[in-house]
N, C-alpha and C positions, 0 to 999 in steps of 0.2 A: 888581312892585307890592308895596308894604308890606302886611303883614297885622296888623291890630289885633285882639287877643283879649281879651275881657272875662273876667277871672278873679279878681275881687276880692271876690265875695260870700261870705256865710257858709256857704251850703249846709247849713242846719240839718237838712233832711230826710234828709241822708246821714250824719248823725252817728254812726249805728251802725257805719258803715264807716270813717270818718275819725277817730272818737273825739274829734272837734272839736279835734284836735291839728295837723291839716294842712288847707289849703284844699281844697275839692272838686276843683279841677283837678288836684291832686296824688294823687288816689286811683288806685291801681295797676290797670291792665288788663294782664294778663300781667306782664311784668317792667319796664314803664315807666308813668309817669303818663299819664292820658288826655290831658293837655295836650300831651305829646310826640307822642302818636298823631295829634292834630289838626295839629300843626306838621309832621309828616312828610307828611301828606296834601297840604299846600300845597307843601312842598319838592319833592315828586315832580313837581309841575307847574311848577317853576321859581321859586316864590315863597319866598325864603329870608331875608327881612328881616322881623323880628317886633317888634311893640310890645305888651308884655304889661301890661294894666291891672291891676296888683296892688293888694291892699288888706288884707283879712282874712288874718292870718298870712302876710304877704308874704315874710317871711324864709325860709319854707320853699321858695318859688319861687326866690329869690335864691341860696340855698345850693346848691340842686340844680344851677343853671347855673354857679355859681362853681366847682363841683367836676365839671363835665360831662366834661372831658377825662380826669380821673382815674377817673371811673366806667367809661370805655370802653377805656382802655388799661392795659397792664401798667406798673407804676411801680416804680422803684428809688429808695429814700429813703436818703440818707446822714445818719444821725442825729447825727453829730458835726459836721455843717456846716449851719448854719441856712439853710434855703431851698434846699438843694441836692437837687433832685428831677429825675429823668430819666424821661421818658415814652417807652415803647416801643410805638409804634403798630402793632397787629397787623392792623388793617383800616382802610379809609378812614373818616374821621370826618365827622360832619355839618359842613358849612361854612355856618353860619348867623350872622347878625348879630341879637342879641337885646337889646332895650332893655326893662328891667323898671322900670316907672314906679309910683311911690307915688301912688295915686289915692284913698286914704282907706278905712278899714275900713267906713264906713257910707254911702259915696257911692252914688247911684243910677247906672244905666248911662249916662245922659246926662252926669252929672257926671264920670264916669270918661273918657268920650270927649272932653269939653271939656278935661280936664287933659292929654291927650296930643296935642292939636291942634298944639302947638309942634314936634312931631316930624314933621308932615305939611306939605309945602310948599303954598303957594297954587296952585290949579289942578291939584293932584295927585289922581289916583284912588287909592283904597286899598280893601282888602278888610277886612271886619269880621265876626267871628263870636264865639261864646260858648265858654268853656273847659270845656264839659261835654257836647258833642254831637259825634258822628262821622257821616260820610256818605260815599257814593261819588258825590257831586254832580259834574257835569262842570264843573270850574272854568274851563276854556278856553271852553266854551260860555257859561257865566255871564258871563265877561268880555266876550266878543264881543257878547252880547245887550245888555249895559250900554252898551258903546261905540256900538252901533247906534242905540239909541233916544234918547240924548242927555239923559236926565233925571238928576236928582241922586242918586237911590237906586234900587238894584235889590235886592229881597228874594227869597231862595229860598223858595218855597212848597212845603211837603211834606205828604203825606197822613199823619196821625198813625197810629202803629202800632195795629192793630186789637185793642186791649185789651178793648173793650166792644162788645157788640152794638149795632147802629144801627137805629133805628126810622124807617121812611119813612111820612110822614103825609099825608093829604088832609083838611085841617081837623083834626078830632079823631079821625078814623078811621085806624087803622093799616092801611096798604096793603101793607107788606112788612116782613120782619124779616131783616136781614142779620147773621148771627152772625160777629162779628169781621171786618168787611169790609176788603178790601185795596184796593178801587177806590171812590173817592168824589170828589165835586167840592168837598169841604170842605177847603180848604188852611189850614195854620197856618204861622206864622213859624218857619222852620227854621234861622234864622241864615244864615250863608254869604252875606253881603251884599257889594255893591260900592257905594261912595260917592264922591262928589266932595267935596273939602275945603270947597267952597262950602256944602254941607249944614250943616256945623258952624257956619259963619259966619252962616247965615240962620236956623237953627232950634234951635241948641244953646247958643251963647255966652252968651245972657242968661238961661239957666235956672239954678235953684238946684242945689246939689250933690245933693240927694235926689231929683231928678226922674228918672223912668225914661225911657229912650230910646224904649220901646215905647208910651208914652202921648203926651204933648204933642208932642215933636219929630216923630215919625213921623206922628202924626195931622195935624199942621199941614202936613207935606210932602204927605200924601195930599190934603188940601183944595186945595193949590196945584198939584196935578197932577204932582208930582215923584217919585212912588213907583210903580215898575213891579214886576211879579211874574214871576220865572223859575220855571217849573214843574218840579219834580223828582219823578219817579215811582219812583226807585230806593230804595236803602237809606238810612235815616236813623234814628238812635236817640239820644235824650238820656239823661242819667244823673242823674235827679232823686232816685231812691230806691235802696235796697239791692237791690231786685228788678232794677232797670235795670242796676246795677253787676254783679250776678251774671250777667245775660244777656250782657253785653258780654264778661265773662271766659269764659263758656261758648263763645261764638263764637270768641274768640281761641284758646282751648285746643284747639278742634276743628279749627283751621286754616281756618275758614270765617268770616273777618272781612272783609266787603266793603269796608270803608273802607281796608284795607291793600293792596288790589290795585292793579295798574297802576304 
């Protein structure tokens, strides 16, 4: 199954990490961009064909993958012979097919998805996620759930990390106070979706470039009864702020990175 990754936004809240010189998905977690961490999590489950919806500072993503082989292998360069380069592979390299699509620096997520529809065949199922979040979601279970219910879209619902205390109310009366709760029935969109190509044809193709996928298209799919929720109670973490970036790097350096397991 192809994996579409939305990685073209500006990520202004992470500017103190990126210096606004690289797109947010290229921010390093350990020794690799978070985008590569996300791709590895799919590749470990057999999904190795990627469509990257690039936009803001897209050349940073293109240059990274154009030099991907050289980054991982020993290289002998014959300076007197133009183009004479020998790669000495010391280990097995990632065998991925990566299409990097120019979807515009200011496009909304729906506009980006519409622009890569040409790489998805009619009737095809594909996975979709964002270029700034990692998880240990059961991708095989997600795919099986999607195929079983037969609807156009499956969204992974996650419990947001307990950054703030949660008040339980009865009317205006506080009945409980959960300090940074980890169990709740309040799910948010964690990305890691599965879609049918028909979703794009029905709910996206006639939208303007600046429309966000999470608003009109998914709202219309919900009204049509075509959106299902796959509940995930395990690890999930987005990278919206420098604090999030620092947390992911702490997990990686400590050897406790749940998204990298399996």
